[in-house]
C-alpha positions in Angstrom: 72.2 -83.7 82.2 70.1 -84.7 85.2 66.3 -85.1 85.2 65.6 -81.5 86.4 67.6 -80.1 83.5 66.1 -82.5 81.0 62.6 -81.3 82.2 63.6 -77.7 81.7 65.0 -78.4 78.3 61.9 -80.3 77.2 59.4 -77.8 78.7 61.1 -74.8 77.1 61.4 -76.6 73.8 57.6 -77.4 73.8 56.8 -73.8 74.9 58.9 -72.1 72.3 57.9 -74.4 69.5 54.2 -74.1 70.2 54.1 -70.4 71.0 56.4 -69.1 68.3 55.1 -71.8 66.0 51.6 -70.4 66.4 53.0 -67.1 65.1 54.7 -68.8 62.2 51.7 -71.0 61.3 49.4 -67.9 61.5 51.6 -66.2 58.9 51.5 -69.2 56.7 47.7 -69.4 57.0 46.5 -65.9 57.6 43.4 -65.6 59.7 43.4 -69.2 60.9 44.9 -68.6 64.3 44.9 -64.8 64.9 46.1 -62.8 67.9 43.6 -64.5 70.3 44.7 -67.9 69.2 48.4 -67.1 69.6 47.8 -65.7 73.1 45.8 -68.8 74.1 48.5 -71.0 72.7 51.2 -69.5 74.9 49.0 -69.7 78.0 47.8 -73.3 77.3 51.3 -74.7 76.5 52.6 -73.2 79.8 49.7 -74.7 81.7 50.3 -78.1 80.1 54.0 -78.1 80.7 53.6 -77.0 84.4 51.6 -80.1 85.0 53.8 -82.3 82.8 57.2 -81.4 84.3 56.5 -79.1 87.3 56.9 -82.0 89.7 60.4 -82.6 88.3 61.9 -79.2 87.9 59.3 -76.7 88.9 58.6 -75.9 85.3 60.4 -72.6 85.1 60.9 -72.7 81.3 62.1 -69.1 81.6 65.4 -67.5 82.7 63.4 -64.7 84.3 61.4 -67.1 86.4 64.6 -68.9 87.5 66.2 -65.6 88.4 63.2 -64.4 90.4 63.0 -67.7 92.3 66.7 -67.5 93.1 66.2 -63.9 94.3 63.4 -65.2 96.6 65.8 -67.8 97.9 63.6 -70.6 96.5 66.2 -71.9 94.1 69.8 -72.5 95.1 72.4 -70.4 93.3 74.2 -73.5 91.9 71.1 -74.4 89.8 70.6 -71.0 88.2 73.1 -71.2 85.4 72.4 -74.9 84.5 68.7 -74.2 84.4 69.2 -71.2 82.1 71.5 -73.1 79.8 68.9 -76.0 79.6 66.1 -73.5 78.9 68.2 -71.7 76.2 69.1 -75.1 74.6 65.4 -76.1 74.4 64.5 -72.7 72.9 67.2 -73.0 70.2 66.2 -76.5 69.3 62.6 -75.3 68.9 63.6 -72.4 66.7 65.9 -74.6 64.7 63.1 -77.0 64.1 60.7 -74.2 63.0 63.4 -72.8 60.7 63.8 -76.2 59.0 60.0 -76.4 58.5 59.5 -72.8 57.4 62.9 -71.5 56.1 61.3 -68.5 54.4 59.7 -67.1 57.5 61.4 -63.8 58.2 61.4 -63.8 62.1 60.4 -67.3 63.3 58.2 -65.6 65.9 60.9 -63.3 67.2 59.6 -60.6 69.6 59.5 -57.1 68.1 58.1 -53.8 69.5 55.3 -52.1 67.7 55.7 -48.4 68.5 58.4 -46.7 70.6 60.9 -49.2 72.0 60.6 -47.7 75.5 56.9 -48.6 75.6 57.9 -52.2 75.1 60.6 -52.0 77.7 58.2 -50.7 80.3 55.5 -53.2 79.4 58.0 -56.1 79.5 59.1 -55.1 83.0 55.5 -54.8 84.1 54.3 -58.0 82.6 57.1 -60.1 84.0 56.8 -58.5 87.4 53.1 -59.4 87.5 53.9 -62.9 86.2 56.5 -63.5 88.9 54.3 -62.0 91.6 51.6 -64.5 90.7 54.1 -67.4 90.6 55.3 -66.5 94.1 51.8 -66.0 95.4 50.8 -69.5 94.1 53.9 -70.9 95.9 52.8 -69.2 99.1 49.1 -70.3 98.7 47.2 -73.1 100.3 47.6 -76.6 98.7 44.2 -76.4 96.9 45.3 -73.2 95.2 48.7 -74.6 94.4 47.0 -77.5 92.7 45.6 -75.0 90.2 48.9 -73.4 89.7 49.2 -74.4 86.0 45.8 -72.9 85.2 46.5 -69.7 87.1 50.0 -69.1 85.6 48.9 -70.1 82.1 45.9 -67.9 82.4 48.1 -64.9 83.4 50.3 -65.4 80.5 47.4 -65.7 78.1 45.8 -62.6 79.6 49.0 -60.5 79.4 49.6 -61.7 75.8 46.0 -60.7 74.9 46.2 -57.1 76.0 50.0 -56.3 75.6 51.0 -58.6 72.7 50.0 -56.1 70.0 52.4 -53.5 71.5 55.4 -55.3 72.9 54.9 -59.0 71.9 54.4 -60.0 75.6 57.6 -62.1 75.8 58.3 -62.1 79.5 60.9 -64.7 78.7 64.5 -64.1 77.4 64.8 -67.7 76.1 61.6 -67.3 74.1 62.9 -64.1 72.5 66.6 -64.9 72.1 66.3 -68.2 70.1 64.0 -67.1 67.3 65.9 -63.7 67.0 69.3 -65.3 66.6 68.2 -68.1 64.4 66.2 -65.8 62.0 68.6 -62.8 62.3 65.9 -60.6 63.6 67.9 -59.0 66.4 66.4 -55.5 66.3 65.6 -54.3 69.8 66.6 -57.7 71.2 68.1 -56.0 74.2 64.6 -55.1 75.4 63.6 -58.7 75.7 66.8 -59.8 77.4 66.9 -57.1 80.0 63.3 -56.0 80.8 62.0 -59.5 81.9 65.0 -60.0 84.2 64.4 -56.6 85.8 60.7 -57.3 86.1 61.5 -60.6 87.9 63.8 -58.9 90.4 61.1 -56.2 91.0 58.5 -58.8 91.8 60.2 -60.3 94.8 60.1 -57.3 97.2 56.5 -56.6 96.0 55.5 -60.1 97.0 57.2 -59.8 100.3 55.3 -56.6 101.0 51.9 -58.0 100.1 51.9 -61.8 100.5 52.7 -64.0 103.5 56.4 -64.8 104.1 55.8 -68.1 102.3 56.3 -66.4 99.0 60.1 -66.5 99.7 62.5 -67.9 102.1 63.0 -66.4 105.5 66.4 -65.1 104.4 64.9 -63.3 101.4 62.2 -61.7 103.5 64.6 -60.0 105.8 
């Protein structure tokens, strides 16, 4: 495993352990963290990991981000599968560690819809598309804006989790949803959180091309 894959593995491990861990810890200590705290945890850990491993791998930590950047011709096709495998491995290690610490927790922070499943599907497509649009816009931005990329992307994730989390869970990340679902056996509606973020990521690229400067994707993707 090269340095880039190790960075994706570690970044995703820390993301999933911290984010889903906040959900598990909140259930173990009701009222200590709360919805706002969980949302901020997800945003803050993404921000931290972007600055920690972003210079090595780009800090995707999310198969949907990797797919979107590939669609924008910013990631070579040969890296897509290894990146996703590294991300999934990190997520499963995180969920396995949480399961060893809290074996009685029913879901280990798995993402579940609250209300009609189609509401969650639409929201997950929308949330991921917005996230990818912001990521691509930061890539196309001036250096001084790029330097704040971790704050911007982490802030978007926290914002989306704050307003949409009570309905769909605001996953935006197949690795974050798959690992706790399989480890805990909470696979109800898992298809939503595997397909909707990937669709949202693909939708974001042409939207970015239509609004942002061509720097949000390669020249080939902008044609």
